DRENZALO-757708 format. One record per atom (N, C-alpha, C): x, y, z; residue in one letter. Coordinates in steps of 0.05 Angstrom, whole numbers, plus 5000, padded with zeros to 4 digits. Layout:
BEGIN
XYZa
...
//
This chain:
BEGIN
648085271289m
646385041287m
647384871264m
647484611268t
648384431247t
646084281235t
646484191211s
644384041197s
644483751206s
642283601203p
642283321211p
644183141194p
644883231170t
646683081154t
649583131160t
650183311178n
652983371185n
654083151203n
656283011195p
657282791211p
658782871236p
659483121239k
661183201262k
659783151289k
657283211293p
656083151319p
655982861325p
655682691305l
655682401310l
658382311320l
660482411309k
663182331318k
663582411347k
662482631356k
662782721383k
661182541402k
658882441393e
657182281410e
658181991413e
659481891393l
660381611393l
662281541416l
664381701422p
666081631445p
664581631471p
662581811475e
661081811499e
659381561502e
658181471480i
656681231480i
658480991486i
660780991474k
662680771478k
663480751507k
664080981519e
664980981548e
662680881565e
660280971559t
657880891575t
657480591573t
657680481549s
657280191546s
659480031559s
661980131559e
664080001573e
663579991603e
662680211614i
661980231642i
659780031649i
657780021632e
655579831637e
656479541636e
658379481617e
659479211616e
660979141641e
662579321651v
664079271676v
662079231699v
659979381700k
657979351722k
656579081720k
655978991695k
654678731691k
656578511700k
659078531693k
660978321702k
661278311732k
661378551744k
661578561773k
659178441787k
656778511776n
654278391787n
654178091783n
655078001761f
655177711756f
656977571776f
659377681780l
661177551799l
660177561827l
659077781836t
657977791863t
655677601867t
653877581847s
651677401850s
652577111849s
654677051834t
655876781833t
656976711860t
658476891872f
659576831899f
657376801920f
655276961917d
652976941936d
651676661933d
651376571909e
650176301905e
651976081916e
654576111912l
656375911922l
656375891953l
655676111966k
655476111995k
653075942004k
650975921987l
648575771994l
648775471989l
650875391975v
651175101969v
651874951994v
650574721997v
651174542020v
653174332009v
655674362017w
657774182007w
657773922023w
658173692010p
658173442025p
660673402042p
660373242063n
662773182079n
664272952067n
666372872078k
668072662066k
666572392064k
665072322084q
663572072084q
661472062062q
659972282059q
657972292037q
659372292010q
661572432007l
662972431982l
663972161974l
665072021994f
666171751989f
663871561981f
661771551997s
659571361992s
658171421965s
657771671959e
656471731933e
658371681910e
660971711913s
662871651892s
662871351887s
662771191908v
662770901905v
660170811891v
657970941898a
655370871885a
655470931855a
656671161848v
656871231820v
658671041805v
660870961817i
662770781804i
661470501800i
659870411820i
658470151817i
656370171795i
654870381794m
652770411774m
653970431746m
656170571743v
657470601717v
658570321708v
659670171727t
660669901720t
658469721711t
656269721726f
653969551718f
652869641691f
652669891686s
651569991661s
653469911638s
656069941642a
657969861621a
657769561616a
657469401637a
657269111633a
654669041618a
652469171624a
649969121610a
650169201581a
651369431575i
651669511547i
653469321532i
655669241545a
657569051532a
656168781526a
654568681545s
653268421541s
651168441519s
649668651518v
647668691496v
649168711469v
651368861469s
652868891444s
653968631434s
655068471453r
656168211445r
653968021436r
651568031449f
649367861440f
648567931412f
648168191406y
647368271379y
649568201359y
652068221367g
654268141349g
654167851343g
653767681364w
653467391360w
651067331342w
648767461348a
646367401332a
646767481303a
648067701298a
648567791271a
650467591257a
652467491271s
654267301259s
652867031252s
650966961269q
649366711263q
647566751239q
646466981236i
644567031214i
645967071188i
648167221188f
649567301163f
652067131157f
651966881163r
654266711157r
654666671128r
//
């Protein structure tokens, strides 16, 4: 029988714990990948027409937003130049 302060039993237990945790890590990764693939099977992918029309809508909205931001920025720049001459 060994005493609780004897480090030898701890050294014997550590490799077993390490192997167990490695196995659990591999299982977690496998479960994650299988659940990811299962979720991707449920996704409804757009067809070419939907993809094109939604892409055009996004491009138009980004263009309008950029124009609005640029016009507001130019207005504030002009107003600041008028005030701080």
